[in-house]
ZAMARGU-4260 file (C-alpha; in steps of 0.2 Angstrom, whole numbers, plus 5000, padded with zeros to 4 digits):
<rodrens>
0) 4740/5214/4942 | 4757/5220/4945 | 4754/5220/4964 | 4747/5202/4963 | 4763/5196/4954
5) 4774/5205/4967 | 4764/5196/4981 | 4765/5179/4973 | 4784/5181/4969 | 4787/5187/4987
10) 4778/5171/4994 | 4788/5160/4983 | 4805/5168/4987 | 4802/5167/5006 | 4800/5148/5006
15) 4816/5138/5008 | 4821/5130/4992 | 4821/5111/4991 | 4832/5101/4979 | 4829/5084/4973
20) 4844/5073/4970 | 4835/5057/4966 | 4838/5048/4950 | 4825/5053/4937 | 4813/5039/4938
25) 4796/5038/4929 | 4783/5048/4939 | 4767/5037/4943 | 4760/5050/4955 | 4770/5044/4970
30) 4787/5048/4977 | 4799/5033/4977 | 4809/5027/4991 | 4825/5032/4981 | 4821/5051/4983
35) 4831/5061/4994 | 4827/5080/4997 | 4838/5092/5005 | 4832/5109/5012 | 4843/5124/5009
40) 4837/5132/5026 | 4844/5122/5040 | 4831/5128/5052 | 4817/5121/5041 | 4825/5104/5043
45) 4823/5105/5062 | 4806/5114/5063 | 4795/5105/5049 | 4789/5087/5051 | 4788/5085/5032
50) 4807/5088/5029 | 4815/5071/5026 | 4830/5067/5036 | 4847/5063/5028 | 4851/5044/5028
55) 4866/5038/5039 | 4881/5032/5029 | 4890/5016/5035 | 4907/5020/5042 | 4922/5016/5031
60) 4933/5001/5035 | 4951/5004/5040 | 4956/4997/5022 | 4945/5010/5014 | 4952/5024/5024
65) 4970/5019/5019 | 4965/5018/5001 | 4958/5035/5002 | 4974/5041/5010 | 4984/5033/4996
70) 4974/5041/4983 | 4976/5058/4991 | 4995/5057/4996 | 5002/5049/4980 | 4989/5044/4968
75) 4995/5027/4970 | 5012/5031/4964 | 5025/5021/4974 | 5039/5032/4968 | 5031/5048/4974
80) 5042/5060/4984 | 5036/5074/4995 | 5041/5086/5009 | 5057/5091/5001 | 5062/5073/4998
85) 5058/5067/5016 | 5042/5058/5012 | 5042/5043/5001 | 5030/5030/4993 | 5011/5028/4992
90) 5008/5035/5009 | 5022/5047/5010 | 5030/5040/5026 | 5046/5048/5032 | 5059/5035/5035
95) 5059/5038/5054 | 5040/5036/5056 | 5040/5021/5045 | 5054/5013/5055 | 5046/5016/5072
100) 5029/5009/5067 | 5036/4994/5057 | 5047/4989/5073 | 5032/4992/5084 | 5021/4980/5074
105) 5035/4967/5071 | 5036/4970/5052 | 5054/4976/5050 | 5069/4980/5062 | 5077/4992/5050
110) 5070/5002/5035 | 5080/5001/5019 | 5079/5012/5003 | 5068/4998/4995 | 5057/4998/5010
115) 5053/5016/5008 | 5044/5013/4992 | 5037/4996/4996 | 5019/4998/4994 | 5013/4983/5003
120) 5024/4987/5018 | 5017/5005/5019 | 4999/4999/5017 | 5001/4986/5031 | 5009/4998/5043
125) 4995/5011/5039 | 4982/4998/5042 | 4989/4993/5059 | 4991/5011/5064 | 4973/5015/5061
130) 4968/4999/5069 | 4978/5004/5084 | 4970/5021/5085 | 4960/5032/5074 | 4970/5047/5081
135) 4984/5040/5070 | 4976/5049/5055 | 4985/5064/5061 | 5000/5057/5052 | 4991/5062/5036
140) 4982/5077/5043 | 4980/5087/5027 | 4973/5072/5017 | 4963/5066/5031 | 4954/5083/5031
145) 4953/5083/5012 | 4945/5066/5012 | 4933/5070/5026 | 4941/5056/5037 | 4942/5068/5052
150) 4930/5081/5058 | 4933/5099/5051 | 4932/5113/5063
</rodrens>
């Protein structure tokens, strides 16, 4: 009897675990389309035909990316100060960076103290920066990584 239990337990433990993250719906004997299953063993996802694939997620818009950066950088606080007093506002722009990009996009010629904490200006500049190039996420490297906006190595 003990040997039988050991053999059965060994077979159970040797199979990759599968977790079901679907909302708990009434079971009618069929799996619903809302069910997503993820295998813990990555090789099993490649080798077994019955392992479901993970659904593709629609890419974020530029505005959604900027909103995630705002949440990470300042929590939406326009009076936030960082980098030993150099970074200010909701997107933690340094004065020189904000001035360069505001001039480039024709938004301001010079940046005043008031402009440094102007949420609408910072958001507009960030949107234009990301529309120009996704590489401009590097200006917010730590938050871009933290919010999974750039690939992590």
